[in-house]
N, C-alpha and C positions, 0 to 999 in steps of 0.2 A: 350587203346593201348598207351604205353609210347612213347614219341618222342625220336628221336636219341640223342638230347642234354641231356634229362633227364636220359636216359639209360647210356650214357657216364659218367655222374656224379656219378650215382650209381655204375658203374664199377670202377671208380676211388676210391670211398669209400671202396668198397669191396677189391680192390687191395691194398689199404693202410693197411687194416686189415691183409691181408696175408703178407704184407711187414713187419709188426710188428713181425710176426712169423719168417720171414726170417732173421731178425736181431738176433733173438735167435739162429737160425741155424748157422749163421756166427760166433757167439761167441762160441757156445758150441761144434760144430762138431770137431774142431781141438784141443780144450782145453784138456790138460793132455796127448796129443799125440805128440805134437811138441813144441819146445822151442818158447816162445813168441819172436817175432822179431820186434815189433813196440812199441813205447811209449804208455802207457795206457793199455797194456795187461799184466796181472799179474796172477801168479799161485794162485789157490784157496786152501783153507784148505781141502775141500772135493771134490772128483771127481764128474764131471757132465756129463750128456748126454743130448740129445735133449729133452727127456721126464722126466729127473730126475735132479733137483727137478721139480715138476709139475708147480709150480708157479714161476713167475719171481722174481729175486732178484737183489740187487745192487752189482756190481762187486767189489766195494770198501769196504763197510761195511758188505756185504754178508747177509743183512737182507731182509726178504721177503717184496715185495712191495704190496701195497693195489691195488685193482682193478682199481681205478681211476687214479693211476699212470701210467697205461698202455693203455690209450685211444689213438689210433693212431693219430698222428699229434697234437691233442688238448693238451695232457698231457705235451708234451715237451714245448709247448708255455706257458701253465699255470705255469709250474714249472720253467720257464726261463732257461731251460737247466741244471738244478741241481737236484740231488737226494733230495726228500722231507724228508728223514730220516737222512742223514749225511751231506748234502750240497755239496757232490762231484759233479764235472762237469760230465754231461751226454754227451758222444761223439755225435757230430752233425750227424755222419754217420747214426744213427738210424732214425733220421728224414729224411735224404736224401734217405735211403732205402725205407721208407714208401712212400715218394713222387714218387720216380722212379717206384716202383712197381705199384702204383696207375695209373701212366701215361701209363705204359706198358699194364695194364689190359684194360684201355680205348682204347689204340691203337689196341689191339687184337679184341675188339668189332667192332671198326670202320673198320678194315681190313677184318674181317671174320664173323662178326655177332655173335649172340648167337648160335653157332654151335659146333659140336665136334672138328672141325678144330681150332676154336677160343680158345676152352678150352685147346687143346694140345699146341697151340702156347703160351698160358699163362703159362702152366706148364714148357715149355722150357725156357721162359723168366725168371721165378722164379729161375730155376736151374742156369742160367747164372749169375743172380744177386749174388747168393751165391758164385759162382766160382770166380767172380771178387774180392770180398772183402777178401775171404780166401787167394787167391793168392797174393793179395797186402800185407796181414799180414804175411803170412808164406812161400810164394814162393812155394806153393804146390797146386795141384788140387785134392781133395779127391776122392778116388776110390768109396766112398759111393754115389757119384753123377755120375761119368762116367760109371761105370759098369751097374747099373740099367738103366741108360739112353740109353745105347747101346742096351740092351735087349729090352727096350721099343720101340726103333726105328725099330728093326727087327720085333717085334710084330705088330706094326702099318703097316708096309709094307705087312706082311702076311694078316692082316685084309683087307687092301685095295685090295689085289690080289684075295683073296678067299671068302670074305664075302660081298664085295660091290655089290649093285644091278646093273643090266646092264646099262651101260652108265653113271654111277655116282659113284664117289669114296666116301667112308666114310670120309676120311681125304683128303681135297683138297691139291694141291700144296701150299706151298713148300715141303710138306711131301712126302716121297717116295711112288710111286704108285705100286711098285712090289718088291718082294724079290731080284730080280736081280739088280734093281736100288739101293736098300738098301745095298746089299752086295758089289756092285761096289764102292759106297761111303765109306763104312766101310774100304775097302782095299786100294783104290787109294789115298784118301786124307791123311790119316796117313802115307801111304807109302812114300810120298814126304817128310814129316817132319822126318820120321825115317831115310831116306837117308841123310838128312841134319845133323841130330844128329850124325850118324855114321861117316860121312865125317869130321865134326868138331872135333870129338873125336880123329880120326886118326891123324889129323894134329896138334891139340893143346894139346892132351892128357888130356882134361878136357871136361866136359859136357857144351855145349853152349846152350842147349835146354832141358827142363825138359820132362821126359816121360809122366808127367801129361798132358802136352799140346798135345801130340800125342794121348793120350786116349780121351781127349776132342774132338779132331778132328774126332776120330772114332765114338764118339757119334753123332756128327753133320752129318757125312757122312751116318751113318746108318739111322738116322731119316729123313734127308732131301736130300740125294742123293749126287752124285759126284759133281754136279755143285755147290752146297752149300759148299762142302769141299774145292774146288779150289778157289771159291770166298772168302771164309773165310781166306785161306792162303794168297791170294794176298792182300786183303784190310788190314788184320791184320798185315802183314809184313810192309805195307806202313805206317800204323798208328804207329807201334812200332818204325820204323826207324825215322819218323818225330819227335816223342816225345823224342826218345833217343838222337837224334842230338841236339834238343833244350835243353835238360837237360845238355848235355856235354858243349854246348855253354855258358850256364849261370852258369856253375860250380856246378850244382846240383848233378852230378854223374861223375865218371871216365869212361874212354873209355872201361876198362875191367870189369866194375861192372855188376853184373847180374841184369836183369830187368824182372819182371813178364810179361810173354807173354800172359797169360790167359785172362787178361782184354781186350787186343786188339783183340784176337780171338772172345771173347764174343760180343764185339761191332760190329765186322764185321758180325757175325752170325745173330745178331738182325737186322742189315741193310738188310741182305738177306731175313730174314723172312718177313720183312715189305716192301719187293719188291724194295729196293734201287738198286738192280742189273738191274731191268728193266729201272730205271731212267738213269743208266750209259749207257746201250745199246742205249737208246733214244738220249742221248746227244752226244755220241761218233759216233754212226753209223746211227742214224736216224731210228733205229729199236726198236722193243719192245713196251711197253706201254707208252703213253704220261704221263708226270709228274702229270697232273691234273686228270688222270684216274687210278692212281696206287691203290688207295683204292677201295675195292669192293663196 
């Protein structure tokens, strides 16, 4: 029987391998569909998709990479952050994605164990990692993630309601326990953002919030219920406001500039999944789970 520490390390390694694939998704999903918005993103000579070409390639010289160029974490360090074929700089984001995904995988194990709930939490975490980086690059949240994720949320709720054995859910909280809870989260959370979007448009005659953010909240509400949706709106808005004000104060952005809201919603959703909302209740109201008992 492996110890908790050993299993956590193995989960981190597994997560970093998945993170390497997520880096591919971040690069390829929007490519050839939206105009590159950030430095370092360029159009390619041939169209790409997640599965085509099957092997990884350098975005600069477009040559196929060898297998040892793609070892998660290790290759970036050995190659000193440069392509082995043309010497072009490899964006550090790929290393960051691998590390973050590895840590999220370990957190899923520590929070939920090697269970169906832990697996689902990791799938959601991976989707949110992809959302963060694509929204930062293109100011969009792909429907390829939000639509299937919403359907998955409703399916999870149906499985919990109709297939769970007596007294035990297949997928534990924070995931929806019933179709009613899932439907309520699907409608109520996005409804708030949709109201804000419509009100802002009526006043300013311009979109102040992307519809992709609303769809992301629909996914979170369907999968985790209304409490998650409202927590995500609250904490995401606070985070967005704080970082927006800091950016304006230091001259990094103008007051009227658009900012991607998806990353703040994603961080807030992850805080909810890993029970940060219980910590807030404990600190503010003396209710909920004590900080040292948040992990299962």
